[in-house]
N, C-alpha and C positions, 0 to 999 in steps of 0.2 A: 506495498498500499504506501503512496506517495507521501513524505511527510511535507512536500513543499506548502510554504505558507502565500501560495498568492493569493493575491485580494480578489475575494467572491465578487462577477462579474454580477450588476444591476438589470446585464439587459436581457428579456425575456428571448423566448426560441424565438428563432422564426418562421418558422410553422407551428401555432396550439397544437396541441394531439383531437387529435378529430375522432377521437373514441370517450363512448361512454358518454353519462347525464348527465343534466348539471347538478353541479356541487354549488357546497355553500362557498362564497368567496369575499372576499374581504374589497369592498369600495376599492374601484382603480384599479386589479391587477388583483391576476393569479393567486395566491403564497409561491412560494419555491418547491414545496413538499407535491404540489399539483401539480409544475412545471417538471420535475425529474420523474411523475410518476406517468403525466401525458406524454412526455420524451417515449417512456421505456414502451408504454404502449404502441406509437407511434412505430416503432422499429419490431414490436410485436409480429406487428400487424405486417407486416411492410418485408419488412427483412424473415422472420420464423426469429421461436427460442432461441435458441444454439446461437445464434450471431447477434446476437444483440450481449453490445458488449458496455462495460460501467462508461467506460470512455466513451465511449457515443453517447451515451445516454447526457454526459456531464457536458456534454459537447453540445448536442441539439436544445438541452435543456438553458445552454446560457447560461451553465454556473460552472465551479470548478470540481473536479474530484472530489477533491477534499470539504468540500458542501454535504458532498452525496453520501461520502465516508460515514458524515458527523450524522445523519440522519441514519444509513444504515450500512449496514457492512462489506456488505455482497450483492452480486446482481440477486438471489434467489432469494433472499429481504427484498429487495427492491419489486419484483414480482409477486413475491407475496403481498405485500401491501396494496400493489397495486388490483390483485385480484380480489382483497378485500373490500377496498374503497368502490372498485367497477359493479361488483355484490351490492353492496347497499344501497348503492345509487339505482340499479336496475329495483330493488324493490320498495322505492320510495315511488308512492301517487297511487300502488298500489293495497291493500288494503286487508287482510284474512282474517281479522279478529271481525267475522260479519259473524250474522245471525243462524245461516239453516247450511245445510249440507250441501245443499246445490248453488249457492255463492261461493261458498268453499271450496266448491272443486273447478268452479269457474276460475276463480282468479289463481288459484293457484296449476290449473291448466296456461294462464294469462303469464307465469313467475316463469314456467318453464322455456317457453315460449323465448319468453326476450332473452334468457339467460342460453337456450340454445346457439339461438341467432346471433350473440355480441362477439360481437368483432374480436378479440381475446383473448376469451374462450375459445372462439370457433379454431384459433391458429392455435391451439392447445392440444383442442381434439384432434384436427386435422395431422397432429403430428402423428409419427410410425415409433415413435420412439417407447417403449412402456413403463421405463422410469422416468423415463421426464410425467405421462398424463397422470404417473399412481404419482409424484411425489407434488404437481401441481396442480391436476386439479381432482382429486380425493382426500390427501394428507393439508394441500394447502388452506381449501376451502372451511374446514375445520372452524378460523378465524372468527367466520362473517353466518356462522349456520345457529350460534345463538342465540341468536334475533330475533332467525326465520324459526326456528325451536318454539320459543316463546309464543309468536306471534302464530303460529299454527294451533301452539295448547291453548290459546283463549277461545280463538276460532270455535275447536274441536270442543272445551266448554259448551260455548255459545249454543251449541249443534247439538248438544247433550240436553241441554236445560229447556229447547228446542224442540226437540223430539225427533228428530232426523238425522243423529248421530247414534249410535250405540254406545253402551254403559264400555266402559275402560278406562286405564288411567294413561288421563289426556296425553300426558307427556310420552308416552310410550305410541300412543297413537300417532302422535304426533311425528317422533321420533322413524316410525312406518312410510308416513306418508314420503316425508322427506325424500327416505331411500328408494321408494316407487319411483316418483315426480325425477333424484336424480340419476336414478341405471337408465332410464327412460331414455335423458337427454346425453348422456354418454354415450348410449347404443346405437343415436337415431343414424348415423351414418349406414351404420350396418345393414340395417331396415328398409331406406331409406327410398333403395326399387319395391317394395314390398306393402308398405305404408308410407301414401304420399298422404299432405298434410293436411288434407279433411280427415281422415283415417287417423294421422299418428295423433290428434288433439281427441277426437273419439274417444278410442281404446285406450288412452289414458285418462280420457274422465269418465268410461265406464270402470277401468283399475281402480279407481280412488272412491268412485261412488260401491263398488260393490265392497271393496274395503270396510268404508266408514257408512253402509249401512245396515240400518236395526238388524 
């Protein structure tokens, strides 16, 4: 790791990241963290994960390498933070703590489609490297799953009170709903020729409804 004391550049990245939903930002400028993560997102989408290097992330973000190192120790940590940010941003605006099973299932399918079609996640899912998929798509997503599980738990409790979701420990049901949706997203490419878009959505909804129905 470089020990350079070069001054941090205040120049914004020449091309802001085009990936991800709207995020909270201070008036007038993106934060340095967002500039770095946006740069990483652009590199992953256009060059692939294996060719995403910390030096190029810093250059594209318009900051020095020490600036990046002070926030994250390596590229893996940057990508992990990026995934957490992008997944949480994808979930924004899609409430899962709804009153009935039908609405909950519709919302879960909506979130699954948005995650499936996300540029950064898509780049990871298109990778043929099984170790890469395990690290970033399975292990690293854990940092952003707690909020999703809590939202699912709340929605399941509402559905149980409504009578449209079966009895059971809400958090356990939430965990299985998450696993069903996550595995369906990860396996999409494998079955794309057998399950066109409408069928993919329909069968995911059917699987979730079948699992949750009384």
